[in-house]
C-alpha positions as CSV (number, residue, x, y, z in Angstrom):
1,M,50.8,188.8,181.6
2,K,51.2,184.9,182.5
3,V,49.6,183.9,179.3
4,W,51.6,185.8,177.3
5,L,54.4,184.7,179.2
6,L,53.3,180.8,179.3
7,L,53.1,181.1,175.0
8,G,56.3,182.2,175.0
9,L,57.6,179.1,176.4
10,L,55.2,177.1,174.1
11,L,56.7,178.9,170.7
12,V,60.5,178.3,172.3
13,H,59.7,174.6,172.8
14,E,58.7,174.0,169.5
15,A,61.0,175.3,167.9
16,L,63.9,173.5,169.8
17,E,61.9,169.7,168.6
18,D,62.6,171.3,164.9
19,V,66.1,171.4,165.3
20,T,67.0,168.2,167.3
21,G,64.8,166.2,164.8
22,Q,63.0,163.9,167.8
23,H,59.6,164.4,165.5
24,P,59.5,164.5,161.9
25,P,58.6,167.9,160.0
26,K,55.0,167.6,159.0
27,N,55.5,168.5,155.8
28,K,58.3,165.5,154.5
29,R,56.2,161.9,154.2
30,P,58.0,159.4,156.9
31,K,60.1,156.9,155.8
32,E,58.2,152.9,156.2
33,P,60.3,150.2,157.5
34,G,62.5,148.7,156.1
35,E,63.0,151.4,152.9
36,N,66.4,152.2,151.4
37,R,67.4,155.1,152.9
38,I,70.0,155.8,150.2
39,K,69.7,158.4,147.7
40,P,69.8,157.3,143.7
41,T,71.6,158.9,141.5
42,N,71.8,159.0,137.8
43,K,75.2,158.1,137.4
44,K,76.2,155.7,134.5
45,V,78.3,153.1,135.7
46,K,80.0,150.9,133.0
47,P,79.3,147.0,134.0
48,K,82.7,145.4,134.4
49,I,82.5,141.7,132.0
50,P,84.7,139.1,133.4
51,K,87.9,138.2,131.0
52,I,88.3,134.6,130.1
53,K,90.9,132.7,129.1
54,D,91.8,131.3,125.8
55,R,91.8,127.3,127.6
56,D,87.9,128.5,128.7
57,S,86.1,129.4,125.7
58,A,88.6,126.7,123.2
59,D,86.9,123.5,122.4
60,S,87.2,120.4,125.1
61,T,87.3,118.5,122.2
62,P,91.1,116.6,122.0
63,K,92.3,117.9,118.5
64,T,94.6,115.5,115.8
65,Q,97.7,116.4,116.0
66,S,99.8,115.6,113.3
67,I,102.9,113.0,114.6
68,M,104.8,114.0,111.1
69,M,108.3,115.6,110.7
70,Q,110.6,116.1,107.8
71,V,114.5,115.5,108.1
72,L,116.3,118.4,106.4
73,D,120.0,118.6,106.1
74,K,122.2,119.0,109.0
75,G,120.0,117.5,111.2
76,R,117.2,120.1,110.8
77,F,113.4,119.0,111.8
78,Q,110.7,120.8,110.5
79,K,106.5,119.7,110.4
80,P,105.8,119.8,106.3
81,A,103.1,121.2,104.8
82,A,100.1,119.4,103.5
83,T,101.9,119.6,100.0
84,L,105.6,119.5,99.2
85,S,107.8,120.4,95.9
86,L,110.8,118.7,95.0
87,L,113.2,118.6,92.7
88,A,113.9,114.6,91.2
89,G,116.8,113.0,92.6
90,Q,116.4,114.7,96.1
91,T,116.6,112.3,99.1
92,V,113.1,111.9,101.4
93,E,113.4,111.4,105.2
94,L,110.1,111.4,107.2
95,R,109.5,110.1,110.7
96,C,106.7,110.1,112.6
97,K,106.9,109.6,116.3
98,G,105.4,106.5,118.2
99,S,106.6,102.8,119.1
100,K,104.4,101.5,116.8
101,I,103.7,103.4,113.3
102,G,102.0,102.4,110.2
103,W,102.8,103.8,107.0
104,S,101.1,104.8,103.6
105,Y,103.0,105.9,99.9
106,P,102.3,105.7,96.7
107,A,101.4,102.2,95.4
108,Y,104.2,102.4,93.0
109,L,106.9,101.8,95.2
110,D,104.9,99.2,97.0
111,T,104.0,96.9,93.9
112,F,107.9,96.5,92.8
113,K,109.3,96.3,96.4
114,D,111.7,99.3,95.6
115,S,115.0,98.8,96.7
116,R,115.3,103.0,97.0
117,L,112.1,102.9,100.2
118,S,113.0,101.7,103.7
119,V,111.2,102.1,106.9
120,K,113.0,101.4,109.8
121,Q,111.2,101.3,113.7
122,N,113.3,103.1,116.6
123,E,112.3,102.8,119.7
124,R,110.9,106.1,120.0
125,Y,110.2,106.6,115.9
126,S,109.9,105.3,112.8
127,Q,111.8,107.1,109.9
128,L,110.6,106.9,106.1
129,T,114.0,107.1,103.4
130,L,113.7,107.7,100.0
131,V,116.7,107.9,97.9
132,N,116.5,108.6,94.1
133,S,113.6,110.4,93.6
134,T,111.7,110.4,90.6
135,S,108.8,112.0,89.2
136,A,107.0,108.4,88.9
137,D,107.2,109.0,93.0
138,T,104.9,112.0,93.8
139,G,101.9,111.3,95.8
140,E,100.7,111.3,99.2
141,F,103.1,110.1,102.2
142,S,101.4,109.3,105.6
143,C,101.7,107.8,108.9
144,W,100.1,106.9,111.9
145,G,100.5,105.3,115.0
146,Q,99.2,101.8,116.4
147,L,97.2,100.7,119.1
148,C,98.0,97.3,120.0
149,S,96.3,94.2,121.8
150,G,98.2,91.1,121.1
151,Y,99.2,90.8,117.8
152,I,96.0,92.8,116.5
153,C,96.2,96.3,116.0
154,R,94.3,99.7,115.0
155,K,95.1,103.3,113.5
156,D,95.0,105.5,116.6
157,E,93.4,108.5,114.5
158,A,94.2,110.9,117.2
159,K,97.5,110.4,115.7
160,T,98.2,110.6,111.9
161,G,100.4,112.4,109.5
162,S,100.6,112.8,106.1
163,T,102.0,115.2,102.5
164,Y,101.7,114.9,99.1
165,I,105.0,115.1,96.9
166,F,105.3,116.7,93.4
167,F,109.0,115.1,92.5
168,T,109.6,117.4,89.7
169,E,111.4,116.1,86.4
170,K,113.3,118.0,84.0
171,G,110.4,116.8,80.4
172,E,108.1,115.0,83.2
173,L,104.5,117.3,84.4
174,F,102.6,114.2,84.4
175,V,103.6,111.0,86.3
176,P,104.4,108.6,84.4
177,S,102.4,106.1,83.1
178,P,103.5,101.6,83.1
179,S,101.6,101.4,79.5
180,Y,101.0,104.2,76.6
181,F,97.6,103.2,76.4
182,D,95.2,102.1,79.6
183,V,92.0,101.6,80.4
184,V,89.1,103.2,83.0
185,Y,85.8,101.1,83.9
186,L,82.6,103.6,83.8
187,N,80.5,102.1,86.7
188,P,77.0,103.5,87.5
189,D,77.0,103.0,90.7
190,R,80.9,104.2,91.7
191,Q,83.1,107.2,90.6
192,A,85.4,106.7,87.7
193,V,89.2,108.2,87.8
194,V,91.5,109.0,84.9
195,P,94.2,109.2,86.7
196,C,96.2,112.1,85.0
197,R,98.7,113.4,87.5
198,V,100.9,116.2,87.6
199,T,104.4,116.5,88.9
200,V,104.0,120.5,89.0
201,L,101.5,121.7,91.2
202,S,100.8,124.9,89.1
203,A,100.4,122.9,86.6
204,K,96.7,123.8,84.7
205,V,95.2,120.7,83.5
206,T,92.5,119.9,81.0
207,L,91.2,116.7,79.5
208,H,90.0,115.8,76.2
209,R,88.4,113.9,74.1
210,E,90.2,112.1,71.2
211,F,87.2,112.0,68.8
212,P,85.1,114.1,68.1
213,A,88.0,116.2,69.1
214,K,86.3,118.1,72.0
215,E,87.7,119.7,75.5
216,I,85.5,118.2,78.6
217,P,85.2,120.9,81.4
218,A,85.9,119.8,84.9
219,N,81.7,121.7,85.9
220,G,82.3,121.0,89.5
221,T,78.9,118.5,88.7
222,D,79.6,115.6,86.7
223,I,83.2,115.9,86.3
224,V,86.2,117.7,88.9
225,Y,89.7,117.4,88.7
226,D,91.6,116.4,92.0
227,M,95.3,117.5,91.5
228,K,96.1,113.8,94.0
229,R,93.5,111.6,91.6
230,G,93.2,113.0,88.2
231,F,89.2,113.5,86.5
232,V,87.2,112.1,88.8
233,Y,83.7,111.5,87.2
234,L,81.4,111.8,89.8
235,Q,78.4,109.7,88.1
236,P,79.3,108.0,85.0
237,H,76.7,107.4,82.1
238,S,77.2,105.4,78.7
239,E,77.5,108.7,77.3
240,H,81.1,109.1,79.0
241,Q,82.4,106.5,76.8
242,G,85.7,107.1,74.0
243,V,89.6,108.0,73.8
244,V,90.4,110.8,76.6
245,Y,93.4,112.1,77.7
246,C,94.9,115.2,79.6
247,R,96.9,118.3,78.4
248,A,99.0,120.3,80.7
249,E,100.6,123.8,80.5
250,A,103.1,124.9,83.2
251,G,105.8,127.4,82.9
252,G,105.9,127.8,79.1
253,R,106.0,123.9,78.5
254,S,103.3,121.8,77.8
255,Q,102.5,118.1,77.4
256,I,100.0,115.2,76.6
257,S,99.2,112.3,79.0
258,V,99.1,108.7,77.5
259,K,95.3,107.9,76.3
260,Y,92.5,106.1,78.0
261,Q,90.0,104.0,76.9
262,L,86.5,104.5,78.8
263,L,84.5,101.4,78.5
264,Y,81.1,101.4,80.7
265,V,80.0,98.5,82.0
266,T,77.7,97.0,84.6
267,V,79.0,94.8,87.1
268,P,77.4,92.7,89.2
269,S,77.6,93.0,92.1
270,G,78.1,90.1,94.8
271,P,80.2,88.4,97.5
272,P,84.0,87.2,96.5
273,S,84.8,85.2,94.1
274,T,87.5,82.6,96.8
275,T,89.8,79.9,96.1
276,I,91.5,78.0,98.7
277,L,94.7,76.2,98.0
278,A,97.3,74.1,100.6
279,S,100.8,73.7,100.1
280,S,100.0,70.1,100.4
281,N,97.3,68.0,101.6
282,K,99.3,65.1,102.5
283,V,101.4,66.3,105.6
284,R,104.4,64.1,107.3
285,S,105.0,64.5,111.7
286,G,106.9,67.3,111.6
287,D,106.5,69.1,108.9
288,D,104.9,73.0,107.9
289,V,102.0,73.4,105.9
290,N,100.5,76.5,104.7
291,V,97.0,77.5,103.4
292,L,96.3,80.1,101.3
293,C,92.8,82.0,100.2
294,T,92.5,84.0,97.2
295,V,89.9,86.7,96.4
296,L,90.4,88.2,92.9
297,G,88.2,91.5,93.1
298,E,87.9,95.1,92.0
299,P,90.6,97.8,92.9
300,D,88.7,99.4,95.7
301,V,86.8,96.7,97.8
302,E,88.5,95.3,100.7
303,V,87.8,91.9,101.7
304,E,87.9,90.3,105.5
305,F,89.5,86.5,106.1
306,R,88.2,84.3,108.7
307,W,89.8,81.1,109.1
308,I,87.7,77.9,111.0
309,F,90.9,74.9,111.0
310,P,91.1,71.4,113.4
311,G,93.4,72.5,115.9
312,Q,90.9,75.6,116.6
313,K,89.5,74.3,119.6
314,D,92.7,72.7,121.4
315,E,94.3,75.9,120.9
316,R,96.6,75.2,118.5
317,P,99.4,78.4,118.1
318,V,99.3,79.1,114.0
319,T,100.3,82.3,112.2
320,I,97.5,84.1,109.8
321,Q,98.8,86.8,107.8
322,D,96.7,89.2,105.0
323,T,97.6,91.1,102.7
324,W,96.6,92.7,99.3
325,R,98.1,94.5,96.3
326,L,97.2,95.6,92.7
327,I,98.3,94.2,89.5
328,H,97.7,94.8,85.7
329,R,95.6,92.4,83.9
330,G,95.6,93.1,80.1
331,L,94.9,96.9,78.3
332,G,95.6,97.9,81.6
333,H,92.7,97.0,83.6
334,T,93.9,96.5,87.6
335,T,92.8,94.4,89.9
336,R,93.0,93.5,94.1
337,I,94.5,90.0,94.5
338,S,93.7,90.2,98.5
339,Q,94.8,86.8,100.0
340,S,95.6,84.9,103.8
341,V,97.2,82.1,104.3
342,I,97.7,80.4,108.0
343,T,101.0,78.5,108.8
344,V,101.1,75.8,111.2
345,E,104.3,74.5,111.9
346,D,105.4,71.1,113.7
347,F,102.2,69.1,112.1
348,E,100.7,66.9,114.5
349,T,97.8,65.0,114.1
350,I,95.4,67.4,115.8
351,D,96.1,69.7,112.8
352,A,94.6,67.0,110.0
353,G,91.0,67.9,108.8
354,Y,89.7,70.2,107.3
355,Y,90.4,74.5,106.8
356,I,87.6,76.6,105.9
357,C,88.2,79.9,105.3
358,T,85.7,82.5,104.4
359,A,86.3,85.7,102.6
360,Q,83.5,88.6,103.1
361,N,82.9,92.4,101.1
362,L,79.8,94.6,101.3
363,Q,78.3,92.3,98.5
364,G,78.3,88.9,101.2
365,Q,80.8,86.2,101.8
366,T,81.9,83.3,100.4
367,T,83.3,80.2,102.4
368,V,85.7,77.4,100.5
369,A,87.5,74.7,102.2
370,T,90.5,71.8,101.6
371,T,91.0,68.5,103.3
372,V,95.0,68.5,104.8
373,E,95.9,65.0,105.8
374,F,98.6,63.1,108.1
375,S,101.0,61.2,105.7
């Protein structure tokens, strides 16, 4: 009887242990220390992608912004498009923001110092005004900010503006040429341009040879057409020689340009051909003297000048001005005149001596000198 009683108590005790969980069931594996006790699930969670602000994804490199504005009627302003089409006779007003602004415009206006064009620098902007415009004024107008240190200024590439303006005039599809026949020199080491530009943006322009009569295709390889320049011979050859002209068609009208004689020449490359001339080689005390250094060269060859003068070591104040312009010489041949002039005011004894000018281009340099004596 006692045996059965003890056996019953033992069974009841084991049942209580199973209920209270004091001992793990024998049919389950005990968890290891540190084992994740969270049951894994098969629920799919969409990953959250952090939003990136536009300024974070933008290029950190500062971009060039146009500083040019076009002045419209009634005091309105707008940024000019890359190309503008205006009727000849209209007044053009362009403004560029900045306290020191440089301008570039069609060489035609600069060559003749046209009084229709004016540029005025104000405190915060510079304004270019062109009145009574004609088809000959067609071309690119651009401006840029200047970074100056003393009298030396350089172009600020981050502050520029430009627009190419077509001035449409009745009966004129081509930009007028100063002559009826022009010469284009074909050099083997540089591009050549047949400058038949149009005044109507939509005009279709073709290039033609006079003899034998045929159209010369602008295939994009040897010859390309640039509305801002004309037909460009990328690699001129001797077989390109001859007389050519351009034909333009627009609005049911057609027009033929002036004729161009293409001549193949081999121009020897070399240092600039330089001359020097003093306004007077004998100067009295208190007088002013100018010494001019001149270079004649190809239109697209730039020249830099350097001066050595007697009063340089004593820091004698002088004025030096560099200029260049294009001129037509015979048969329409365009030549570039580059000049540098040094001016000495109130001539003194220390100003007497050698004035030395050095002109330099990509092929080399040339040094010339002259003497100015104290009289």
